[in-house]
N, CA and C of each residue as an Amber inpcrd file, in Angstrom:
protein
   519
   0.9420000  -1.2800000  -0.2240000   0.0480000   0.4030000  -0.1880000
   0.5320000   1.1450000  -0.2490000   0.6950000   2.2800000  -0.4050000
   0.9920000   3.8900000  -0.3190000   1.1840000   4.3240000   1.2080000
   2.3390000   5.0820000   1.1920000   2.4900000   5.9020000   2.1860000
   1.2930000   6.5940000   2.7820000   1.1150000   6.3550000   3.9860000
  -0.2860000   7.4860000   4.2670000   0.2160000   8.7750000   4.6200000
   0.4180000   9.4710000   3.7280000   0.2370000  11.3730000   4.1470000
   0.1420000  11.6820000   2.7540000  -0.6870000  12.6780000   2.8750000
  -1.4820000  13.5900000   1.6420000  -0.4780000  13.7210000   0.5160000
  -0.5700000  13.5490000  -0.7680000  -2.2780000  12.8460000  -1.1290000
  -2.4260000  11.4590000  -1.0070000  -1.3560000  10.8730000  -0.5060000
  -1.1510000   9.5900000  -0.5780000  -2.6440000   8.7850000   0.2110000
  -3.0100000   9.2960000   1.7340000  -4.3710000   9.5350000   2.3430000
  -5.3720000   9.2360000   1.5690000  -5.5630000  10.1710000   0.6640000
  -6.3620000  10.1020000  -0.4940000  -6.5800000   8.7970000  -0.9820000
  -5.1780000   8.9190000  -1.7950000  -5.2640000   7.6960000  -3.0320000
  -5.5010000   6.3050000  -2.1670000  -4.9480000   5.9410000  -0.9130000
  -5.4190000   4.6480000  -0.1860000  -6.9130000   4.3170000   0.0480000
  -7.5560000   5.6800000   0.3170000  -8.7850000   5.3690000   0.5510000
  -9.3790000   5.3100000  -0.7390000  -8.9070000   5.6740000  -2.0460000
  -9.6630000   5.6810000  -2.9370000  -9.4830000   4.1690000  -3.7290000
  -8.0200000   3.9050000  -3.5590000  -7.9870000   2.6390000  -4.1190000
  -8.7760000   1.5070000  -3.0060000  -8.6590000   1.3480000  -1.8830000
  -9.3210000   0.5840000  -0.8330000 -10.7000000   0.3180000  -1.5980000
 -11.6090000   1.3720000  -1.6210000 -13.0370000   1.5840000  -2.2090000
 -12.9350000   1.1150000  -3.6210000 -12.2260000   1.5380000  -4.6880000
 -12.1220000   0.6870000  -6.0670000 -11.8750000  -0.7250000  -5.8610000
 -11.1700000  -1.1650000  -5.0410000 -10.9040000  -2.6720000  -4.9610000
 -12.3220000  -3.2480000  -4.6270000 -12.9250000  -2.8240000  -3.7500000
 -14.0070000  -3.8240000  -2.8270000 -14.9360000  -3.8910000  -4.1010000
 -15.2370000  -2.6360000  -5.0550000 -15.7090000  -2.9160000  -5.7880000
 -16.1100000  -3.1030000  -7.2570000 -15.1020000  -3.3080000  -7.7150000
 -14.5890000  -3.2010000  -9.2710000 -13.5780000  -4.5180000  -9.2940000
 -14.2030000  -5.1790000 -10.2580000 -13.1320000  -6.3360000 -10.8210000
 -11.9700000  -5.6220000 -11.3270000 -10.2870000  -6.6580000 -11.6210000
  -9.5960000  -5.8090000 -12.3630000  -9.5320000  -6.4440000 -13.5520000
 -10.3270000  -6.9400000 -14.1700000 -10.7030000  -7.7100000 -15.4130000
 -12.0230000  -6.6450000 -16.3680000 -12.2440000  -5.6380000 -15.3770000
 -13.4770000  -4.8160000 -16.2710000 -12.6620000  -3.6240000 -16.3980000
 -12.7010000  -3.0420000 -17.9700000 -12.2380000  -2.0500000 -18.2230000
 -12.5270000  -0.6370000 -17.6380000 -11.8430000   0.0530000 -17.5290000
 -12.2620000   1.1040000 -17.1060000 -11.5670000   2.5620000 -17.6880000
 -13.0210000   3.4850000 -18.1490000 -12.8400000   5.0980000 -18.4210000
 -12.3710000   5.6530000 -17.1590000 -11.4130000   6.3460000 -16.9840000
 -11.2550000   6.9660000 -16.1990000 -11.0240000   8.5530000 -16.5110000
 -12.2090000   9.1900000 -16.1760000 -12.1190000  10.6760000 -16.1990000
 -11.5250000  11.3540000 -16.3040000 -10.8480000  12.1400000 -17.6510000
  -9.7700000  13.3520000 -16.8180000  -8.4620000  12.7220000 -17.5170000
  -7.0350000  13.3320000 -17.6020000  -6.0830000  13.1100000 -18.2180000
  -5.0860000  12.0350000 -17.1650000  -4.3420000  11.1590000 -18.1340000
  -3.6440000  10.1810000 -17.2290000  -3.2640000  11.2290000 -15.7630000
  -3.1370000  10.6220000 -14.9600000  -2.8120000  11.6140000 -13.3870000
  -1.8810000  10.4760000 -12.4040000  -0.9060000  11.1330000 -11.7950000
  -0.9570000   9.9490000 -10.4070000  -1.5700000   8.8000000 -10.2240000
  -3.1150000   8.8350000 -10.4070000  -4.0300000   7.8070000  -9.5720000
  -4.3280000   6.5450000 -10.7070000  -3.7370000   6.9140000 -11.5620000
  -3.9560000   6.3620000 -13.2980000  -3.2390000   5.5720000 -13.4330000
  -1.7440000   5.6760000 -12.7790000  -0.6690000   5.1080000 -12.5610000
  -0.3340000   3.6260000 -11.6030000  -1.2850000   4.6760000 -10.5620000
  -1.6180000   3.2890000  -9.1910000  -2.7300000   2.7460000  -9.4380000
  -3.9230000   3.1450000 -10.6110000  -4.8660000   1.4690000 -11.0030000
  -3.9440000   0.6780000 -11.6910000  -3.0470000   1.3810000 -12.9560000
  -2.4120000   0.3730000 -13.8480000  -1.3880000  -0.9780000 -13.2230000
  -0.6210000   0.1500000 -11.8210000  -0.4720000  -0.5490000 -11.5070000
  -0.1820000  -1.5430000 -10.5230000  -1.9290000  -1.4150000  -9.8260000
  -2.5460000  -3.0070000  -9.5600000  -3.2380000  -3.2590000  -9.9670000
  -3.1950000  -3.7160000 -11.7660000  -3.3250000  -4.5440000 -12.4830000
  -5.0030000  -3.9370000 -13.3890000  -4.9970000  -2.5370000 -12.6430000
  -6.4010000  -2.5240000 -13.7200000  -6.0710000  -2.3990000 -15.3640000
  -7.1140000  -2.4980000 -15.8010000  -6.8560000  -1.9040000 -17.2890000
  -8.0380000  -0.5360000 -17.8300000  -7.4030000   0.1220000 -17.4080000
  -7.7430000   1.7610000 -17.6810000  -7.4560000   2.1780000 -18.9240000
  -8.1820000   3.2520000 -19.4950000  -7.7570000   4.2250000 -20.4210000
  -8.6080000   5.7960000 -20.0500000  -8.1320000   6.6590000 -20.2270000
  -8.5280000   7.9740000 -19.8310000  -8.7870000   9.1010000 -21.3490000
  -9.5010000  10.1630000 -20.6050000  -9.9550000  10.5710000 -21.6390000
  -8.9330000  11.9330000 -22.2900000  -8.8120000  12.4550000 -22.8500000
  -7.7440000  12.5050000 -23.4580000  -7.7220000  14.7300000 -23.3350000
  -8.4150000  15.3250000 -22.8980000  -8.1610000  16.1760000 -22.0080000
  -8.9900000  17.2030000 -22.8470000  -9.9070000  16.8130000 -23.5740000
 -11.1200000  17.2370000 -24.0440000 -12.1250000  18.2220000 -22.5480000
 -12.7740000  19.1390000 -23.4790000 -14.0040000  19.9290000 -22.7290000
 -15.0310000  19.0330000 -22.5760000 -15.0370000  18.1820000 -20.9120000
 -16.3350000  17.3640000 -21.0520000 -17.4770000  18.2380000 -20.7450000
 -17.2230000  19.2090000 -21.1580000 -18.6310000  19.7470000 -20.6580000
 -19.1810000  20.2390000 -22.3620000 -18.4860000  20.3280000 -22.8370000
 -18.8700000  20.5000000 -24.3370000 -18.7450000  18.9330000 -25.2180000
 -17.8890000  18.0730000 -24.6160000 -17.5380000  17.1520000 -25.8550000
 -17.5230000  15.5140000 -24.9920000 -18.8140000  15.2890000 -25.0670000
 -18.4400000  13.6560000 -24.4620000 -18.2550000  12.4910000 -25.3640000
 -17.9350000  12.8100000 -26.7350000 -18.1030000  12.0150000 -27.4080000
 -16.7690000  10.2850000 -27.0590000 -15.4450000  10.6390000 -26.3980000
 -15.0700000   9.5470000 -26.4270000 -15.7020000   8.8030000 -25.0140000
 -16.5040000   9.5950000 -23.9170000 -17.4410000   8.8290000 -23.1710000
 -18.6040000   8.0630000 -23.5910000 -18.8950000   8.6610000 -24.8270000
 -19.7940000   7.5420000 -25.4770000 -19.3470000   6.7390000 -26.4420000
 -18.4400000   6.8950000 -27.0660000 -17.7570000   5.5010000 -27.9740000
 -16.9720000   4.6040000 -26.9450000 -16.5830000   4.9590000 -25.3860000
 -15.7410000   3.5730000 -25.1410000 -16.5720000   2.8950000 -24.3800000
 -16.1230000   1.5580000 -24.6400000 -16.5930000   0.0110000 -24.2560000
 -15.9880000  -0.2930000 -22.9410000 -16.2510000   0.8170000 -22.3390000
 -15.4190000   0.5840000 -20.7380000 -16.6960000  -0.0210000 -20.2980000
 -16.2730000  -1.0720000 -19.3620000 -17.5490000  -1.1480000 -18.2580000
 -17.8430000  -0.2440000 -17.1010000 -16.8890000   0.0350000 -16.6450000
 -16.8050000   1.2970000 -15.7840000 -16.5270000   2.1560000 -15.7910000
 -16.7830000   3.2480000 -15.2350000 -16.1470000   4.5970000 -15.0770000
 -16.0910000   5.0310000 -14.1090000 -14.2980000   5.5720000 -13.9400000
 -14.2030000   6.2860000 -12.4520000 -14.1210000   8.0000000 -12.9840000
 -14.0970000   8.5660000 -11.5080000 -14.3230000   9.7090000 -11.9200000
 -13.1090000  10.7300000 -11.0060000 -12.8290000  10.9190000 -10.4060000
 -11.7390000  11.2530000  -8.9290000 -11.1750000  12.6620000  -9.2390000
 -11.9720000  13.3270000  -8.3000000 -12.1870000  14.6780000  -8.5770000
 -12.0450000  15.2360000  -9.2750000 -13.4160000  15.0060000 -10.2480000
 -13.8740000  15.4430000 -11.6390000 -14.7160000  16.2000000 -11.5160000
 -15.7450000  15.7380000 -11.1890000 -17.4790000  16.6860000 -11.2070000
 -17.0850000  17.6650000 -10.8250000 -16.7810000  18.5400000  -9.7240000
 -16.9330000  19.6920000  -9.4630000 -16.1820000  20.9050000  -9.9780000
 -15.0770000  20.0720000 -11.3040000 -14.6510000  21.1280000 -12.1750000
 -15.7380000  21.3710000 -13.2640000 -16.3460000  20.8650000 -13.5780000
 -17.1170000  21.0730000 -14.3660000 -18.6450000  21.5300000 -14.6130000
 -19.1100000  22.3930000 -15.4670000 -20.2890000  23.3400000 -15.5780000
 -21.7500000  22.1830000 -15.2520000 -21.4060000  21.5170000 -16.1710000
 -22.4990000  20.8920000 -16.0770000 -22.2390000  18.9960000 -16.1930000
 -22.2560000  18.4420000 -14.7220000 -21.4890000  17.1760000 -14.5950000
 -22.7820000  15.8780000 -15.1330000 -24.1590000  16.7210000 -15.0130000
 -24.8930000  15.6640000 -15.0620000 -24.9450000  15.4120000 -16.7740000
 -24.4550000  16.4480000 -17.3860000 -24.8020000  15.8790000 -18.9720000
 -23.4510000  14.6600000 -18.7420000 -22.7870000  14.7320000 -18.4650000
 -21.1270000  14.0070000 -18.7220000 -22.0420000  12.6900000 -17.8290000
 -22.7130000  12.6190000 -16.1360000 -22.9750000  11.3780000 -15.7910000
 -24.3030000  10.7380000 -17.0390000 -25.1660000  11.1050000 -17.4630000
 -26.1470000  11.0580000 -18.3970000 -25.3490000  10.1360000 -19.7440000
 -24.3030000  10.7830000 -20.1920000 -23.4780000  10.1780000 -21.4840000
 -22.9460000   9.0130000 -21.5730000 -22.9310000   8.6290000 -19.8330000
 -21.8640000   7.5230000 -19.4120000 -22.8450000   6.3980000 -19.9350000
 -21.9500000   5.1100000 -20.9430000 -22.7640000   4.1580000 -20.9180000
 -22.1660000   2.9270000 -20.1770000 -21.2660000   2.6030000 -19.8680000
 -20.5620000   1.7630000 -18.8550000 -21.9860000   1.7300000 -17.5430000
 -22.0660000   0.9440000 -16.8340000 -23.3760000   0.5510000 -15.8590000
 -22.9110000   0.0980000 -14.5720000 -21.3920000   0.7980000 -14.4820000
 -20.9840000   1.1220000 -13.1650000 -19.9750000   2.3890000 -13.2520000
 -20.0300000   3.0910000 -11.8350000 -19.5580000   4.3350000 -11.5380000
 -18.8870000   4.2140000 -10.0320000 -17.7540000   4.9120000 -10.3840000
 -16.7900000   4.9030000  -9.0280000 -16.1210000   6.6600000  -9.3790000
 -16.7190000   7.2410000  -7.9220000 -16.3930000   8.9320000  -8.1980000
 -16.3610000   9.2810000  -6.9480000 -15.4320000  10.2940000  -6.8890000
 -15.5820000  11.1980000  -5.5870000 -15.5910000  12.9830000  -6.1050000
 -15.4710000  13.3080000  -4.6650000 -15.6900000  14.7730000  -5.3880000
 -15.8360000  15.1080000  -3.6640000 -14.9630000  16.2940000  -3.4850000
 -14.2650000  16.9750000  -2.5260000 -15.7740000  17.8640000  -2.0760000
 -16.0620000  17.7900000  -1.0030000 -17.1000000  18.2770000   0.0230000
 -16.5230000  19.5230000   0.4290000 -18.3220000  20.0870000   0.0080000
 -18.5520000  21.5790000   0.4950000 -17.6110000  21.7110000   2.0670000
 -16.5650000  22.8450000   2.5910000 -16.5830000  23.3430000   3.6090000
 -17.1490000  24.1430000   3.9880000 -18.1500000  24.2470000   5.0390000
 -18.1110000  25.7940000   5.1290000 -17.1890000  26.8770000   6.1630000
 -16.1520000  26.0880000   6.2760000 -15.3500000  27.1670000   6.6810000
 -14.3170000  27.5910000   5.9050000 -14.3010000  27.3610000   4.4530000
 -13.7810000  27.4570000   3.6340000 -13.9940000  27.7460000   2.3060000
 -13.8380000  29.0900000   1.6760000 -14.0960000  29.1250000   0.1040000
 -13.2760000  27.9440000  -0.7200000 -14.6120000  27.9270000  -2.0580000
 -14.4640000  26.8850000  -3.2890000 -12.8520000  27.1850000  -3.0970000
 -11.9760000  26.0940000  -4.1240000 -11.0990000  25.8200000  -4.6400000
 -10.7120000  26.7520000  -5.4270000 -10.0140000  27.4610000  -6.2140000
  -9.4550000  28.6560000  -7.2700000  -8.2130000  28.4170000  -7.4550000
  -7.3140000  28.3530000  -8.1680000  -5.8100000  28.5810000  -8.6420000
  -6.2320000  29.7840000  -9.6060000  -5.4270000  31.2660000  -9.1500000
  -5.1450000  31.9550000  -9.5310000  -4.0900000  32.3950000 -11.0680000
  -3.6680000  30.6390000 -11.2750000  -2.5200000  30.8300000 -12.4890000
  -3.2610000  29.8260000 -13.2240000  -3.6900000  28.7780000 -12.9280000
  -4.5830000  27.7360000 -13.9100000  -5.9600000  27.7550000 -14.3030000
  -6.2250000  28.6710000 -15.3810000  -8.1360000  28.6240000 -15.0290000
  -8.9330000  27.1990000 -15.6060000  -8.0060000  26.7430000 -15.5430000
  -8.3260000  25.2560000 -15.3660000  -8.9730000  24.3770000 -14.3120000
  -7.5260000  24.8930000 -13.1810000  -7.7330000  24.2890000 -12.1320000
  -8.6670000  25.1410000 -11.0640000 -10.0690000  24.8200000 -10.9200000
 -10.5140000  25.4770000 -10.2330000 -12.0780000  24.6440000  -9.6070000
 -13.1310000  25.1990000  -8.8230000 -13.8730000  24.3940000  -8.2760000
 -15.3590000  24.9060000  -8.9740000 -15.5430000  24.7250000 -10.2060000
 -17.1140000  25.7120000 -10.2540000 -17.8320000  25.1440000  -8.7400000
 -18.2760000  23.5790000  -8.8170000 -19.2300000  23.2240000  -7.8820000
 -18.2620000  22.3230000  -6.2480000 -18.6710000  22.5950000  -5.2010000
 -18.1940000  21.6180000  -4.0220000 -19.7320000  21.3720000  -3.5190000
 -19.4650000  20.5630000  -3.5040000 -21.0270000  19.2520000  -3.3550000
 -21.2350000  19.2920000  -1.9020000 -22.0650000  19.2030000  -1.2290000
 -22.4270000  18.5800000  -0.0310000 -22.8270000  17.2230000  -0.3430000
 -22.7100000  16.2780000   0.3070000 -23.0990000  14.5410000   0.1170000
 -24.8370000  14.3080000  -0.8350000 -25.7660000  15.3010000   0.3230000
 -27.0470000  15.1470000  -0.8300000 -27.0180000  15.7630000  -2.2440000
 -26.2480000  16.6640000  -2.2190000 -26.3750000  17.1720000  -3.5260000
 -25.8350000  16.8210000  -4.6590000 -24.9270000  15.9370000  -4.0890000
 -24.1490000  14.7680000  -5.5280000 -24.8220000  13.6510000  -5.6370000
 -25.2290000  12.9980000  -4.3940000 -26.5760000  12.1700000  -4.1080000
 -27.7920000  12.2800000  -5.2210000 -28.0770000  13.4590000  -5.2870000
 -29.0770000  13.7400000  -5.8670000 -28.8000000  13.6200000  -7.3060000
 -27.9180000  14.2850000  -7.6930000 -27.0300000  14.7910000  -9.0440000
 -27.1310000  12.9660000  -9.6830000 -27.0080000  12.2220000  -9.0300000
 -26.7470000  10.9090000  -9.3190000 -28.0350000  10.4400000  -9.8420000
 -28.7120000  10.3070000  -9.1060000 -29.9960000  10.0880000  -8.9320000
 -30.7560000  10.2400000 -10.1370000 -30.7380000  11.7070000 -10.4490000
 -31.0860000  12.5420000 -11.6190000 -30.7480000  11.7860000 -12.8060000
 -29.5790000  11.7800000 -12.8750000 -29.1410000  11.2150000 -14.1430000
 -28.7500000   9.8340000 -14.1220000 -29.7380000   8.7470000 -13.5930000
 -29.7990000   7.5210000 -13.3620000 -29.2360000   6.6150000 -12.9900000
 -28.6950000   7.1100000 -11.6660000 -27.9140000   6.0650000 -11.3350000
 -28.2310000   6.1840000  -9.4950000 -28.2460000   4.4770000  -8.9590000
 -28.5460000   4.3380000  -7.7880000 -27.1000000   3.9040000  -7.1570000
 -26.8300000   4.5740000  -5.8980000 -25.9380000   4.9080000  -5.1990000
 -25.9770000   3.2820000  -4.2110000 -24.8540000   2.2780000  -4.7550000
 -24.9710000   1.2400000  -3.8850000 -23.9050000   1.2320000  -2.5030000
 -22.8790000   2.0800000  -2.2390000 -22.3110000   2.3420000  -1.6530000
 -21.5050000   3.6490000  -1.2740000 -21.3250000   4.1120000  -0.3210000
 -20.4050000   5.4720000  -0.4190000 -19.3260000   5.7110000   0.7500000
 -18.8650000   6.2940000   0.9580000 -17.5010000   6.7810000   2.1020000
 -17.0280000   8.2370000   2.3460000 -17.0960000   8.5500000   3.4530000
 -16.5480000  10.2610000   3.7250000 -14.7490000   9.9780000   3.9400000
 -13.9920000  10.5360000   3.9340000 -13.0220000  11.1350000   5.4040000
 -12.3460000  12.1450000   5.1200000 -11.4410000  12.7520000   6.1140000
 -11.0970000  13.3790000   6.2470000  -9.8310000  13.8780000   5.6430000
  -9.1850000  15.1100000   5.6910000  -7.9030000  15.5510000   5.4620000
  -7.2060000  16.6010000   6.1190000  -6.7010000  15.8470000   7.1230000
  -5.9240000  16.6240000   8.4050000  -4.6900000  17.4940000   7.8410000
  -4.6990000  18.2750000   8.1600000  -2.8910000  19.1490000   7.9710000
  -1.9120000  19.2730000   8.9910000  -1.0700000  19.1440000   8.4990000
   0.0370000  19.1080000  10.2190000   0.0000000  21.1450000  10.3070000
  -0.8660000  21.9890000   9.9860000  -0.6920000  23.2770000  10.0490000
  -1.7530000  23.2180000  11.2590000  -1.2430000  24.6910000  11.8710000
  -1.7360000  25.1370000  12.8350000  -2.8500000  26.5450000  12.6900000
  -3.9920000  26.3870000  13.3820000  -5.0110000  27.3410000  13.2970000
  -6.2160000  26.5710000  12.7810000  -7.1150000  27.7130000  13.3630000
  -8.6000000  26.8570000  13.1860000  -8.8810000  25.8030000  12.1280000
  -8.7950000  26.6130000  11.4320000  -9.0720000  25.5620000   9.9720000
  -8.6100000  24.1990000   9.7730000  -7.3910000  23.8160000  10.4180000
  -6.5580000  22.8370000   9.9350000  -6.9770000  22.4620000  11.4650000
  -7.3540000  22.1450000  12.1110000  -8.4120000  21.6600000  13.3370000
  -9.8500000  21.0340000  12.9750000 -10.1990000  22.0540000  12.4270000
 -11.4500000  21.6600000  12.0200000 -11.6410000  20.6820000  10.9320000
 -10.1480000  20.2300000  10.0920000  -9.9180000  19.3410000   8.6070000
  -9.7180000  17.9650000   9.4520000  -9.3770000  18.3960000  10.5800000
  -9.2110000  16.9270000  11.0120000 -11.0160000  16.1670000  11.8910000
 -11.6300000  16.9200000  11.6700000 -13.0960000  16.3590000  12.0680000
 -13.7940000  16.7690000  11.3730000 -13.8930000  17.2340000   9.9150000
 -14.5580000  17.3210000   8.8010000 -14.2460000  16.6790000   7.8430000
 -15.3880000  16.1540000   7.1650000 -15.0670000  15.2760000   6.0510000
 -14.4990000  16.0290000   4.5840000 -13.7800000  15.9900000   4.0500000
 -13.3770000  16.4940000   2.8160000 -13.7930000  15.5150000   1.8380000
 -13.7510000  14.7030000   1.2500000 -14.1330000  14.1000000   0.4790000
 -14.9690000  12.6490000   0.2950000 -15.6930000  12.8790000  -0.8000000
 -16.8810000  11.5940000  -0.7140000 -16.5500000  11.0490000  -1.9560000
 -17.1130000   9.7550000  -1.8450000 -16.4950000   8.4630000  -2.9360000
 -18.1280000   7.8530000  -2.7050000 -18.4950000   7.1320000  -3.7950000
 -19.7510000   6.3220000  -4.2830000 -19.1820000   5.6960000  -5.2370000
 -19.6090000   4.1830000  -5.1650000 -20.2090000   3.2120000  -6.2660000
 -21.2090000   3.2730000  -6.7520000 -21.3080000   3.4420000  -7.6180000
 -23.1940000   3.2430000  -8.3800000 -23.1400000   3.0140000  -9.4340000
 -24.4560000   2.2020000  -9.8060000 -24.7810000   1.4630000 -10.7960000
 -25.9350000   2.1910000 -11.6880000 -26.3610000   1.7000000 -12.9360000
 -26.6030000   2.2640000 -13.8410000 -28.4710000   1.7770000 -13.4320000
 -29.4960000   2.6630000 -13.5050000 -31.1160000   2.2130000 -12.9410000
 -31.4430000   1.4410000 -14.0990000
């Protein structure tokens, strides 16, 4: 397993959840470009292809043309203006997706240097559940976890107790 430090704590939780629900034999379409977690999935024996960096708000052709049996989306939907469109376009019948949760004590993430690295949505768990339901998915399992930091202050203390990430396993209804 991977070292239990950020960002690897998140990777550990994600990998454990994925292994609980997805067989290594099922081909996966991972939404987003190749990233460090894609490499972890490949190292663990998963068959993974990624989208190519297209704007998924306006181009879902890769998703629609994929023969993958599972779609994964790890911290992707918060960057989209219309995650509903993407969720509806998925042909696979299994989905594993995670999102950062909205924190009442912190503003939504916004990079000042990268126009694409911004969160349009930061969901509460019920909002993400509702989005999935409206898009035709049934949540089978879900989990939350915190993201503590080793900084000093009120917000770092709150991060020890307040869940930051939410992951779901859902099947097409």
